[in-house]
C-alpha positions in Angstrom: 109.9 32.9 93.1 108.6 31.2 89.9 108.5 32.7 86.4 106.3 31.4 83.7 107.8 31.0 80.3 107.2 34.1 78.2 106.6 34.2 74.5 109.8 34.2 72.5 111.1 37.7 71.8 113.5 38.9 69.2 117.0 40.1 70.2 115.5 43.3 71.7 116.4 44.1 75.3 113.7 43.9 78.0 112.2 47.2 78.9 112.9 46.6 82.5 114.9 43.8 84.2 115.7 43.1 87.8 118.7 40.9 88.6 119.0 39.4 92.1 116.9 42.2 93.6 116.9 41.8 97.4 115.4 43.9 100.1 116.1 43.4 103.8 114.6 45.2 106.8 116.9 44.2 109.6 116.6 40.4 109.9 113.4 40.3 107.8 113.9 39.4 104.1 111.2 41.1 102.1 112.5 40.2 98.6 115.1 37.4 98.0 117.0 37.7 94.7 114.1 38.5 92.5 114.7 38.2 88.7 112.0 39.6 86.5 111.9 40.7 82.9 109.3 43.2 81.6 108.8 43.4 77.8 107.0 45.9 75.7 103.5 44.9 74.4 103.1 42.6 77.3 100.9 42.4 80.4 102.9 40.7 83.2 101.1 39.5 86.3 102.8 39.6 89.7 101.3 37.1 92.0 101.9 35.9 95.5 100.3 35.6 99.0 100.1 38.5 101.3 103.6 39.1 102.7 105.4 37.5 99.7 107.0 40.8 98.8 104.9 42.1 95.9 104.5 45.6 97.3 108.2 45.8 98.2 109.2 44.8 94.7 107.0 47.4 92.9 108.0 50.1 95.4 111.6 49.4 94.5 110.9 49.4 90.8 109.1 52.7 91.2 112.0 54.3 93.2 110.1 54.5 96.6 112.7 52.3 98.3 116.2 51.2 97.5 117.2 47.6 97.2 119.7 46.0 99.7 121.3 44.0 96.9 120.9 43.3 93.2 120.3 45.7 90.4 117.7 47.1 88.0 118.2 47.6 84.3 116.1 50.0 82.2 116.5 49.5 78.5 119.5 47.3 79.3 121.4 49.9 81.3 121.9 49.7 85.1 119.6 52.2 86.8 119.4 53.5 90.3 116.3 55.6 90.9 116.5 58.5 93.3 112.7 58.5 93.8 109.3 58.3 92.0 109.9 61.6 90.1 112.9 60.1 88.4 110.9 56.9 87.7 108.2 58.9 86.0 110.7 61.0 84.0 112.1 57.7 82.6 108.7 56.5 81.7 107.6 54.4 84.7 104.2 55.0 86.0 102.2 53.5 88.9 98.6 53.4 90.0 98.4 52.5 93.7 95.6 50.5 95.3 95.0 53.3 97.8 94.2 56.6 96.0 96.1 59.8 96.8 93.4 62.3 96.1 92.0 65.3 97.9 88.2 65.2 98.3 87.8 68.9 98.4 89.7 69.6 95.2 88.5 69.1 91.6 89.6 66.4 89.3 91.9 68.8 87.4 93.4 70.2 90.6 94.2 66.7 91.8 95.8 65.7 88.5 97.8 68.9 88.5 99.4 68.0 91.8 101.0 64.9 90.2 102.3 66.6 87.1 105.4 68.7 86.5 103.6 72.0 86.0 105.1 72.8 82.6 101.8 73.6 81.0 99.1 76.0 82.0 96.2 74.8 84.1 93.8 75.5 81.3 95.9 73.4 78.8 96.4 70.6 81.3 92.6 70.5 82.0 91.9 70.2 78.3 94.5 67.5 77.9 93.0 65.6 80.9 89.6 65.6 79.3 91.0 64.6 75.9 93.1 61.7 77.3 90.2 60.5 79.5 87.9 60.4 76.5 90.4 58.8 74.2 90.8 55.8 76.6 87.1 55.5 77.4 87.6 56.8 81.0 85.6 60.1 80.8 86.2 62.6 83.5 84.9 66.1 84.1 87.9 68.2 85.1 85.7 70.6 87.1 84.0 68.1 89.4 85.1 67.8 93.0 86.4 64.4 94.0 84.0 64.0 96.9 81.2 63.8 94.3 82.7 60.8 92.5 82.3 57.0 92.8 85.2 54.8 93.7 85.5 53.7 90.1 85.6 57.3 88.9 88.3 58.1 91.5 90.4 55.3 90.1 90.0 56.8 86.6 91.7 59.9 87.9 94.7 57.9 89.0 94.9 56.1 85.7 94.5 59.1 83.6 97.0 61.1 85.6 99.5 58.3 85.0 98.7 58.2 81.3 99.2 61.9 81.0 102.9 61.4 81.9 103.4 59.2 78.8 104.5 56.0 80.6 106.3 53.2 78.7 105.7 50.9 81.7 102.7 51.1 84.0 102.4 49.3 87.3 98.9 48.6 88.6 98.4 47.5 92.2 95.2 45.4 92.7 93.3 47.7 90.3 90.0 45.8 90.3 89.8 45.4 94.1 87.3 48.3 94.4 85.6 48.0 90.9 82.3 46.6 89.9 82.5 43.8 87.2 81.4 46.4 84.6 84.1 48.8 85.7 86.7 46.0 85.6 85.7 45.0 82.1 86.2 48.6 81.0 89.6 48.7 82.7 90.6 45.5 80.8 89.8 47.2 77.5 92.0 50.1 78.4 94.9 47.8 79.4 94.6 45.8 76.2 94.8 49.1 74.2 97.9 50.2 76.1 99.5 46.8 75.3 98.6 47.3 71.6 100.2 50.7 71.8 103.5 49.1 72.8 103.4 49.8 76.5 104.4 47.3 79.2 102.1 46.6 82.2 102.9 45.0 85.5 99.6 43.8 87.0 99.4 42.9 90.7 96.3 40.8 91.4 95.0 37.7 93.1 92.0 36.9 91.0 93.2 34.1 88.8 90.3 34.4 86.3 91.4 38.0 85.7 95.0 37.0 85.3 94.2 34.2 82.8 92.0 36.5 80.8 94.3 39.5 80.7 97.9 38.6 81.2 100.5 37.2 78.9 103.0 35.9 81.5 103.3 35.8 85.3 105.9 35.9 88.1 104.9 34.3 91.4 106.6 35.4 94.6 106.8 32.7 97.3 106.9 33.3 101.1 
């Protein structure tokens, strides 16, 4: 694993830090003592060949799997996540490469499935429309997903994550299915999130995108 040298920070604590994070599946070593620091107002690239352990690492950070060794610190305090719902409650969001949407449901119905249900469906739909417009990712809450393009479907996943007020957002190969124009719009959104003080972990393999967008990078080696 290689880390680039990040910009100098003040004495503030990293938003998220992993120390010696290791994951084994039997004799297979998926992650080997990974150390990474995620800071607010920073887009951090996570790079590596297929099989280098990128997906395992982000699934651990998001609470989908438990590490075999090592620890994760959130705001400087040791944290053990019981699952994605706890990750989201702490302010960690994730947009997966493969969408988890139901084609026969509307945009609003799909978003509602990923929220905590504390607001009425009407209020949630209105907030969905507001958030999507504020970030330049307009969505019609009443449209059914089967009617949408791949880029529009990704908007649903991003907006759903943003509606949960994440401090730290993980994006897994977000431009893999986007047109160049859609990718440009996504970069505008990510730059805005960075300006707002959020941290972003960006999984990608297109070096031009990484150089254009990211402030620092961690490279996982096979």
